[in-house]
C-alpha positions as CSV (number, residue, x, y, z in Angstrom):
1,M,56.7,79.3,113.3
2,S,55.6,80.3,116.8
3,R,52.8,82.9,117.1
4,I,53.0,85.7,119.7
5,Y,50.0,87.8,120.8
6,I,50.8,91.2,122.2
7,I,48.5,93.1,124.6
8,E,50.1,96.5,125.0
9,D,48.5,99.9,124.9
10,D,51.6,101.9,124.2
11,E,51.6,102.0,120.4
12,A,55.3,102.8,120.0
13,L,56.3,99.9,122.3
14,R,53.8,97.6,120.7
15,T,55.0,98.4,117.2
16,E,58.7,98.1,118.1
17,L,58.2,94.7,119.9
18,A,56.2,93.3,117.0
19,H,58.9,94.3,114.6
20,L,61.7,92.8,116.6
21,L,59.7,89.5,117.1
22,E,59.0,89.3,113.4
23,L,62.7,89.8,112.7
24,Q,63.4,86.8,115.0
25,G,61.0,84.7,112.8
26,F,57.9,84.9,115.0
27,S,54.4,85.4,113.7
28,V,52.8,88.4,115.6
29,A,49.3,89.6,116.2
30,C,48.4,92.6,118.4
31,C,45.4,93.6,120.5
32,T,44.1,97.2,120.1
33,S,40.7,96.8,121.8
34,F,41.3,95.9,125.4
35,G,37.8,95.3,126.7
36,T,37.8,91.9,124.9
37,A,41.5,91.2,125.1
38,A,41.3,87.8,126.6
39,A,38.8,86.5,124.0
40,Q,40.9,88.0,121.2
41,A,44.0,86.3,122.5
42,L,42.4,82.9,122.8
43,A,40.9,83.3,119.3
44,A,44.4,84.0,117.9
45,G,45.7,80.7,119.1
46,P,49.1,82.0,120.1
47,D,52.1,80.1,121.5
48,C,52.8,82.9,124.0
49,V,50.9,86.0,125.2
50,V,52.8,89.2,126.1
51,L,50.5,91.1,128.4
52,D,50.9,94.7,129.8
53,L,49.6,95.0,133.3
54,K,48.3,98.5,133.1
55,L,45.7,98.9,130.3
56,P,43.0,101.6,129.6
57,G,39.6,100.6,131.0
58,T,40.7,97.2,132.2
59,D,43.4,95.4,134.2
60,G,46.0,93.0,133.1
61,H,45.5,90.7,136.1
62,G,41.9,90.2,135.1
63,I,42.9,89.4,131.5
64,C,45.5,86.9,132.7
65,R,42.9,85.2,134.9
66,D,40.4,85.0,132.0
67,I,43.0,83.5,129.7
68,R,44.3,81.1,132.2
69,A,40.8,79.8,133.0
70,R,40.5,78.5,129.4
71,S,44.1,77.9,128.2
72,D,47.5,77.0,129.5
73,V,49.2,79.2,126.9
74,P,52.4,80.8,128.3
75,I,51.8,84.4,129.6
76,I,54.5,87.0,130.1
77,M,53.4,90.0,132.1
78,L,54.9,93.5,131.4
79,T,54.7,96.3,133.9
80,S,56.3,99.6,134.8
81,S,55.7,98.8,138.5
82,E,58.4,97.2,140.7
83,S,55.8,96.3,143.3
84,E,56.3,92.8,144.8
85,F,52.6,92.6,145.2
86,D,52.0,92.9,141.5
87,E,54.5,90.2,140.7
88,V,53.2,87.8,143.2
89,M,49.6,88.4,142.2
90,G,50.5,87.9,138.5
91,M,52.2,84.6,139.2
92,N,49.3,83.6,141.5
93,L,46.9,84.1,138.6
94,G,49.0,81.9,136.4
95,A,51.5,84.1,134.6
96,D,54.6,82.3,133.6
97,D,57.0,85.2,133.8
98,Y,57.2,88.8,134.8
99,V,59.3,91.5,133.1
100,T,59.6,95.1,134.4
101,K,59.8,98.1,132.1
102,P,62.0,99.5,130.8
103,Y,63.2,96.1,129.6
104,S,65.9,95.0,127.2
105,P,64.2,93.7,124.0
106,A,66.8,91.0,123.7
107,V,66.1,89.8,127.3
108,L,62.3,89.8,126.6
109,I,62.7,87.8,123.4
110,A,64.9,85.3,125.3
111,R,62.2,85.0,128.0
112,I,59.6,84.4,125.3
113,Q,61.7,81.7,123.6
114,S,62.3,80.1,127.0
115,V,58.6,79.8,128.0
116,I,57.7,78.5,124.5
117,R,60.5,75.9,124.8
118,R,59.3,74.8,128.2
119,S,55.8,74.6,127.0
120,S,56.7,72.4,124.0
121,A,58.9,70.2,126.2
122,G,56.1,69.7,128.7
123,R,53.8,68.4,126.0
124,D,56.3,65.6,125.1
125,E,56.9,64.2,128.6
126,L,55.4,61.0,130.0
127,V,53.2,60.2,133.0
128,I,55.0,60.0,136.3
129,E,53.7,58.2,139.4
130,H,54.9,58.4,143.0
131,G,53.2,57.6,146.3
132,G,49.9,57.1,144.6
133,V,50.1,60.5,142.9
134,R,49.9,60.4,139.1
135,L,51.2,63.4,137.2
136,D,50.2,63.7,133.5
137,V,52.6,66.3,132.3
138,G,51.2,66.4,128.8
139,A,47.7,67.0,130.1
140,G,48.8,69.4,132.8
141,A,46.9,67.4,135.5
142,V,47.5,65.5,138.7
143,S,45.4,62.6,140.0
144,F,45.1,60.7,143.3
145,G,42.5,58.2,144.4
146,G,40.4,58.5,141.3
147,R,40.2,62.3,141.5
148,T,41.9,64.7,139.1
149,T,42.7,68.5,139.1
150,E,44.4,70.7,136.5
151,L,47.6,72.5,137.4
152,T,49.0,75.9,136.2
153,R,52.2,75.8,134.2
154,N,54.3,76.7,137.2
155,E,52.6,74.2,139.5
156,L,53.1,71.6,136.9
157,R,56.8,72.3,136.6
158,I,57.4,72.4,140.3
159,L,55.7,69.0,140.8
160,H,57.4,67.5,137.8
161,I,60.9,68.5,139.1
162,L,60.1,67.0,142.5
163,M,58.5,63.8,141.2
164,R,61.2,63.0,138.7
165,N,63.6,63.0,141.7
166,P,61.6,61.1,144.4
167,G,63.3,61.1,147.8
168,M,65.8,63.8,146.9
169,V,65.7,67.3,148.4
170,I,65.6,69.9,145.7
171,S,66.7,73.3,146.7
172,R,64.6,76.4,146.2
173,Q,67.3,77.8,144.0
174,E,67.4,74.7,141.8
175,I,63.7,74.9,141.3
176,M,63.7,78.6,140.5
177,C,66.6,78.2,138.0
178,E,64.8,75.3,136.2
179,L,61.5,77.2,136.2
180,W,62.8,80.5,134.9
181,E,66.4,79.5,133.8
182,S,67.8,82.2,136.1
183,D,66.7,83.2,139.6
184,A,68.1,86.7,139.1
185,F,64.7,88.2,138.3
186,I,62.5,86.1,140.6
187,D,61.5,87.1,144.1
188,D,61.7,84.1,146.5
189,N,58.1,84.8,147.6
190,T,56.9,83.9,144.1
191,L,58.1,80.3,144.6
192,T,56.4,80.1,148.0
193,V,53.1,81.3,146.5
194,N,53.3,78.6,143.8
195,V,54.2,75.8,146.2
196,N,51.5,76.7,148.7
197,R,48.9,76.8,145.9
198,L,50.2,73.4,144.6
199,R,49.8,71.9,148.2
200,K,46.2,73.1,148.4
201,K,45.4,71.4,145.1
202,L,47.0,68.2,146.2
203,G,45.2,68.4,149.5
204,S,41.9,68.8,147.6
205,L,42.5,65.4,146.0
206,G,43.2,63.8,149.4
207,V,46.9,63.6,149.0
208,P,48.6,63.2,152.5
209,E,50.0,66.5,153.8
210,D,53.5,65.1,154.0
211,F,53.7,64.1,150.4
212,L,55.2,67.4,149.4
213,A,57.6,68.2,152.3
214,T,59.5,71.3,153.2
215,R,63.1,70.6,154.4
216,R,63.9,73.7,156.3
217,G,67.0,75.5,155.0
218,Q,67.3,72.9,152.3
219,G,64.3,72.9,149.9
220,Y,61.4,70.5,149.0
221,Q,61.0,66.8,148.7
222,V,58.4,64.2,147.6
């Protein structure tokens, strides 16, 4: 049974979502003291965190950053804002998905199931090597020249997609569809942010700049 941890200050929404998730067979725990939300979420050992962006006395971005610093648990951000900045910032901090209120409960549950499924699949994959770069999908890390760095979930998925298809140009749309199963809710800038962040991490290991190449008008290639 997958466990969901909800960080939402609207009691009515929190109660409704918890009830719907329990009906779907999930185990649910909720945060009601937001000053220590990140620590509580980590202590609960969830398979997915549903995190409201606007919280009393604190900020969802900070909670996301604190969780991600210690865990790769999937995080879905909820917000009433349609600001592109909020979405890009959330993804940049390591959120796996972003849902705008008001949302369809069925859609949110589907997104939760999706990130949990991707997380479980990622733990079962093997190590991939290409061009001297070694990607350990299960550990969520990439190595080169004896140096290693950890990747966020989205960075890991992007590099995995490219490295399992070496020499092939993978379109931005293909990557977005595989990351989020549908590109309908994803701004194109979000993918750019993740790719640029991945390039910086590869560069910090000494990986040549042309390892992850942009093919203008086509997509990306390793």
